[in-house]
C-alpha positions, 0 to 999 in steps of 0.5 A: 501538472499532469506528471506523477513526478511533479509531486512524486519526486524523491526528497530526503524525508524519512517520515511516512504518513498513511492516512486511512479511513480507520487510522492515521500511522506515522513511521520515522526512519533513519539510515545508520551505520547498521542499516535502516533503523526505526526511530518512532512510530504512532497510531491514532484514530482517523476522525470518523467520516474524515476518510472514505475509500482513500478520499480525504473528505474532511481536511481539517479534521485529518490534519488536526489528528495528524498534528496531534499524532506526531506531537504524541509520537515526538516526531519533529521532522517537517518533511514527509512522503504520503500515500494515496490509495482507493479504487482509482489508484493504479499500478500496472506493468506495460509493455513497450516497444524499445525506445529511449528511456527519457521518452518512456514517460510520454509514451506511457501517457497515451497507454494510460488512456486504455487502463484509467477508470477516469481521464487522463487529463485528471490523472497525475502519472509516473513510469518507470523502466523495471526490466526487459523481455522477449515477446514473440521474438522482439524485445520489450520493456517492462514499464511500471505504470503509477497513476492516481487522480490528481485531486486526490494526490492534492488533497494529501498534500494539503492535509500535511501542509495544514499539519505543518508538514511538506510533502516530499513526495506522494506515492501509491499505498500499494507501492509502499507496501511492496517495498516494505515487504521486499526488503529482504527478497521474496522467492517466487510469486508472492500476493501482498494484501493490505486489509484496510477498514474500508478497502483491501489492496492486493499487489502481486509481486515478482522478482521485486516488482508489482505486476499487478495492483488492485484495490477492492471494496471489501475491507477489515472494518466490516469483518472486525464488526462481525467479529465483535458481534459474534463475540470473538476474534478467533474466527470460529463463532460460526457467525454467518455474517462473519463467513459471509465476509470472508467468503466475499473477500476470498472471491475477490482475491481469486478474481485478482489471481485469475486476472494475473494468471490471464495476463502472465501465461497462466503463473501461479501465486506461491503464497499471501502476505497479509498486513493493514489493520485487519490482518490478524482479524478473524483467523483470516490467514487460517481461512484464506490458506484453506480456501486458497490452498497456499501458504498464508502469513502475517508480515509486519516489515520489521524483519528488515529494519532495526527497531530503536532500542527505545521503543516497546518491542512487544507494542511495535510487534503488535502494531507491525502489520499496521504500520507496513504501509508508512514503513515503505513510505519511510524507506522511500529515500533510505533504500 
């Protein structure tokens, strides 16, 4: 294979499948006369130990859980966009000298070797020109590079097939998150943070384009366990272990922001949007706002789409932060 577009191709699917280490999320959306409508959704636990840091290690168990979830949610669509995530998944803006757009994907392969933490021969790659800038008096193309281990991407495809679903595309989870949260323009520079059970994805977005993405080892699973052990979810219990988890996550965010500032001439992040299963855990938004000294909010991606009247509005609002990536995947061919 060797080109991300071989499996990252745009299809007609409006079903998004987000397979996490703690939960599987599915969203079915469609475009109507009044815009994009969220038709059906579902969330179910991932079989224990079946997904680890983005890697599916038990295909059969995950496929069985996905098949059951689609049935429970009443989703009959058999074509989907599925996400891939983890420490070895990469999305980053690179700058190239002006070249014909049809040559960008070939040129980006050489650039990818400098950025990937694994051999480029084992990667699936995609590239998209997202803008132009002047650098030292020379015109430069800004190109979004997306890359993932081929084995990881194909594992997602295989799981869908075992569940009776065709993979119309495989997409980086961080890019799907950004799509969902930028349906309405985000002013300034925003850090979107997806708190999964075992990892946290950070994407720093400017003008709707992710400039830097990073996956860190601190996830919400440990945070939620510490909250349960401390006897509450408000984050005011004084648990030393809970404070330690929050401080570790804060340190990782600072590292991501420092990298962004170093790459982009000292530009600052204006605010943080939290999503994922741990977004509302332990007063995390308040903690981060105090520590980072910038506004922090929990995001659901539900402002830019219209939920079906058949859905329970309260239940959907509670699930909203957890559904962000799945919504972004379903929107791939609708926006």
